[in-house]
C-alpha positions as CSV (number, residue, x, y, z in Angstrom):
1,X,12.5,-87.3,-126.5
2,X,13.1,-83.8,-125.6
3,X,10.6,-82.5,-128.2
4,X,8.0,-85.2,-126.6
5,X,8.4,-83.9,-122.9
6,X,8.2,-80.0,-124.1
7,X,5.5,-80.6,-125.9
8,X,3.9,-82.2,-123.2
9,X,4.7,-79.3,-120.4
10,X,2.8,-77.3,-123.4
11,X,-0.2,-78.8,-123.6
12,X,-0.2,-79.7,-119.4
13,X,0.1,-75.9,-119.0
14,X,-2.8,-75.1,-121.6
15,X,-4.7,-78.0,-120.3
16,X,-3.9,-77.2,-116.3
17,X,-4.7,-73.5,-117.2
18,X,-8.5,-73.5,-118.4
19,X,-10.9,-71.5,-116.8
20,X,-13.7,-72.9,-114.5
21,X,-17.2,-70.8,-114.9
22,X,-18.9,-70.0,-111.7
23,X,-20.8,-72.5,-110.3
24,X,-23.9,-70.4,-109.4
25,X,-25.0,-67.1,-110.6
26,X,-23.9,-63.7,-109.1
27,X,-21.6,-65.9,-106.8
28,X,-18.7,-64.1,-104.4
29,X,-15.7,-66.0,-103.6
30,X,-13.0,-64.4,-101.3
31,X,-9.1,-64.9,-101.4
32,X,-8.9,-65.8,-98.0
33,X,-11.1,-69.2,-98.3
34,X,-8.5,-70.5,-100.5
35,X,-6.0,-72.4,-98.2
36,X,-3.4,-75.1,-98.1
37,X,-2.6,-77.8,-95.2
38,X,-1.3,-81.7,-95.4
39,X,-2.8,-84.7,-93.9
40,X,0.2,-86.7,-92.1
41,X,-2.2,-89.7,-92.2
42,X,-2.5,-90.1,-95.7
43,X,0.8,-89.0,-97.1
44,X,2.7,-85.9,-96.5
45,X,3.2,-85.0,-100.1
46,X,-0.2,-84.9,-101.3
47,X,-1.9,-81.6,-100.7
48,X,-5.3,-81.6,-99.6
49,X,-6.0,-77.8,-100.2
50,X,-7.9,-75.6,-102.1
51,X,-11.7,-76.0,-101.7
52,X,-13.1,-72.6,-102.7
53,X,-16.3,-71.1,-100.9
54,X,-19.1,-69.1,-103.0
55,X,-21.1,-66.6,-101.4
56,X,-24.6,-65.4,-102.1
57,X,-26.8,-63.2,-100.5
58,X,-29.8,-64.9,-101.5
59,X,-31.0,-68.9,-102.3
60,X,-29.0,-70.4,-105.0
61,X,-29.3,-72.8,-107.6
62,X,-25.9,-74.4,-108.2
63,X,-25.4,-75.5,-111.6
64,X,-22.7,-77.7,-113.6
65,X,-19.3,-76.0,-114.9
66,X,-18.5,-79.4,-116.9
67,X,-19.8,-82.2,-118.5
68,X,-19.7,-85.8,-116.9
69,X,-21.2,-88.7,-114.6
70,X,-22.5,-88.6,-111.1
71,X,-20.2,-90.8,-109.4
72,X,-21.8,-90.2,-106.0
73,X,-24.3,-88.2,-104.0
74,X,-22.8,-87.9,-100.2
75,X,-25.4,-87.1,-97.4
76,X,-23.4,-85.4,-94.7
77,X,-25.9,-84.8,-91.6
78,X,-28.7,-82.7,-93.6
79,X,-26.5,-81.6,-96.1
80,X,-25.4,-83.3,-99.9
81,X,-22.0,-83.4,-101.6
82,X,-22.6,-84.4,-105.3
83,X,-19.4,-85.7,-107.5
84,X,-19.1,-85.4,-111.0
85,X,-16.9,-87.3,-112.7
86,X,-15.3,-86.6,-116.4
87,X,-12.4,-88.9,-117.1
88,X,-9.8,-88.3,-114.4
89,X,-11.2,-85.0,-113.2
90,X,-13.8,-84.8,-110.4
91,X,-15.9,-81.5,-109.7
92,X,-17.2,-81.4,-105.9
93,X,-20.4,-79.4,-105.0
94,X,-20.7,-79.2,-101.1
95,X,-23.1,-78.1,-98.5
96,X,-26.2,-78.1,-101.1
97,X,-29.7,-78.9,-99.2
98,X,-31.6,-80.8,-102.5
99,X,-30.7,-82.5,-105.6
100,X,-32.7,-84.3,-107.5
101,X,-29.6,-85.8,-109.3
102,X,-28.6,-89.6,-108.3
103,X,-25.6,-91.9,-109.1
104,X,-24.6,-92.5,-112.9
105,X,-27.0,-89.3,-114.0
106,X,-25.4,-87.5,-117.3
107,X,-24.6,-83.7,-116.2
108,X,-24.0,-81.2,-119.0
109,X,-22.4,-77.7,-118.5
110,X,-25.0,-75.7,-117.2
111,X,-27.6,-78.1,-115.5
112,X,-29.0,-77.6,-112.5
113,X,-26.7,-79.5,-109.8
114,X,-28.6,-78.6,-106.6
115,X,-30.0,-75.6,-104.5
116,X,-28.7,-74.1,-101.2
117,X,-31.8,-72.7,-99.4
118,X,-30.7,-73.0,-96.1
119,X,-28.7,-70.1,-94.5
120,X,-24.8,-70.7,-92.9
121,X,-25.0,-70.1,-89.4
122,X,-21.3,-69.2,-89.4
123,X,-21.1,-66.7,-92.2
124,X,-20.0,-63.2,-92.2
125,X,-19.8,-62.6,-95.8
126,X,-22.7,-64.2,-97.3
127,X,-25.7,-66.0,-96.2
128,X,-25.6,-68.8,-98.6
129,X,-22.2,-70.7,-99.3
130,X,-21.2,-73.4,-101.7
131,X,-18.0,-75.2,-100.8
132,X,-16.5,-76.0,-104.6
133,X,-13.7,-78.2,-105.6
134,X,-11.8,-79.5,-108.4
135,X,-9.9,-83.1,-108.7
136,X,-7.8,-84.2,-111.1
137,X,-6.7,-88.0,-109.9
138,X,-5.9,-87.6,-106.5
139,X,-5.0,-84.4,-106.7
140,X,-7.0,-81.1,-105.6
141,X,-6.5,-77.9,-107.5
142,X,-6.9,-74.6,-106.3
143,X,-9.0,-73.1,-108.8
144,X,-9.9,-69.7,-107.1
145,X,-8.1,-67.8,-109.8
146,X,-9.8,-69.8,-112.8
147,X,-13.5,-69.3,-111.3
148,X,-15.6,-66.8,-113.2
149,X,-17.3,-65.2,-110.4
150,X,-17.1,-61.9,-109.1
151,X,-14.1,-61.7,-106.7
152,X,-13.5,-59.8,-103.4
């Protein structure tokens, strides 16, 4: 039993330490844009943290960092969020201005998820912003250190 537990921990460490490509070309992430907070209305032990903002000085084409199936296209105001599911993993690409994807579409690594061609009014870092997050089950994971973007 001890061997199984140790093997699981080693495999878990390997699995969770996978690197994730940058979801856009020439994106820049800033360390203090990743944050933690708790939501008292769900469960205090669930950590709702770790969305990462990726900035660009020019309009961007957002690309998939994983294969999977589109499980949702959500319109909030005039911005879109795309949820890509692979098993119990979810990749969320938020604040897109356009997409050609619809629910149940299959995506592969490198496929275009959508575009961001509207400037953000509130950013002093980059004019175009992608909000990216990675979930495993109901746990959101901080991917800042694993995104292969230019970091500042």
